C-alpha positions as CSV (number, residue, x, y, z in Angstrom):
1,M,119.5,42.0,120.1
2,M,118.3,43.6,123.7
3,K,118.8,47.2,122.6
4,P,116.7,46.6,119.1
5,L,114.1,45.6,120.8
6,I,113.7,47.7,123.2
7,L,113.8,50.2,121.1
8,V,111.1,49.1,119.3
9,V,109.5,48.8,122.2
10,C,109.6,52.6,123.2
11,V,108.2,53.5,119.7
12,L,106.2,51.9,119.4
13,L,104.1,53.0,123.2
14,T,104.5,56.3,122.3
15,G,103.0,56.2,119.1
16,C,106.0,57.4,116.7
17,T,106.6,56.0,113.5
18,S,110.4,55.6,112.2
19,A,111.7,54.3,108.5
20,K,114.0,52.3,110.0
21,I,112.6,50.2,112.4
22,S,109.5,50.1,110.0
23,R,112.5,48.2,106.8
24,S,113.5,45.7,109.9
25,L,110.1,44.6,110.4
26,A,108.1,44.5,106.8
27,S,112.2,42.8,106.0
28,G,110.9,39.7,107.0
29,T,107.8,39.3,106.3
30,V,108.4,40.9,102.0
31,G,111.0,39.1,102.1
32,C,113.3,42.1,100.8
33,P,116.6,42.8,103.2
34,V,116.7,45.7,104.8
35,D,118.3,48.0,102.4
36,E,116.4,47.0,99.5
37,I,113.6,48.7,100.9
38,T,112.2,52.0,100.8
39,I,109.3,53.3,103.2
40,S,106.4,55.6,102.6
41,N,102.8,56.7,103.1
42,E,104.0,56.4,107.0
43,T,101.2,57.0,110.2
44,V,99.8,56.3,113.0
45,S,96.5,56.5,114.6
46,S,95.6,54.6,118.2
47,G,98.8,52.8,118.3
48,V,98.1,51.2,114.5
49,H,101.1,51.5,112.4
50,N,100.3,51.2,109.1
51,F,102.9,52.1,105.9
52,T,103.9,51.1,102.6
53,A,107.1,49.1,102.4
54,T,108.7,48.9,98.1
55,C,111.0,46.7,97.1
56,R,112.5,45.6,94.2
57,G,109.1,47.0,92.9
58,V,106.2,46.3,94.4
59,D,104.4,47.7,96.9
60,H,103.3,46.0,100.2
61,F,101.1,47.3,101.8
62,C,102.1,46.2,105.9
63,T,100.0,47.3,109.0
64,Y,101.7,46.3,113.0
65,M,100.7,46.7,116.5
66,Y,102.2,46.0,119.1
67,P,102.2,43.3,120.6
68,N,100.9,41.7,117.6
69,P,103.4,41.0,114.3
70,I,103.3,42.8,111.6
71,S,101.1,41.9,108.0
72,C,102.0,43.2,104.6
73,K,99.5,42.2,101.4
74,S,101.3,42.8,98.2
75,E,99.7,45.2,95.2
76,A,97.7,42.6,93.3
77,K,99.4,42.9,89.0
78,A,97.4,43.0,86.6
79,V,97.9,40.2,84.4
80,T,97.9,40.4,80.2
81,G,98.1,37.9,77.9
82,K,98.9,37.8,74.1
């Protein structure tokens, strides 16, 4: 448990992004297992990390800045009625 935490802290402090770490962070928030999440549009600016986590066809727009928790918002889907 300590090894992944150290890796996350090192990456966050250096301003790098890592799809593996982003998947792990997003997993608990978006409700999908790590192996079902794909990461795209990763950016980092002034320590703020942004990325899109896609799982089961739904895009989740995520942001985090150490030591704050990750925040993800799902893409709104249009609802059509008959």
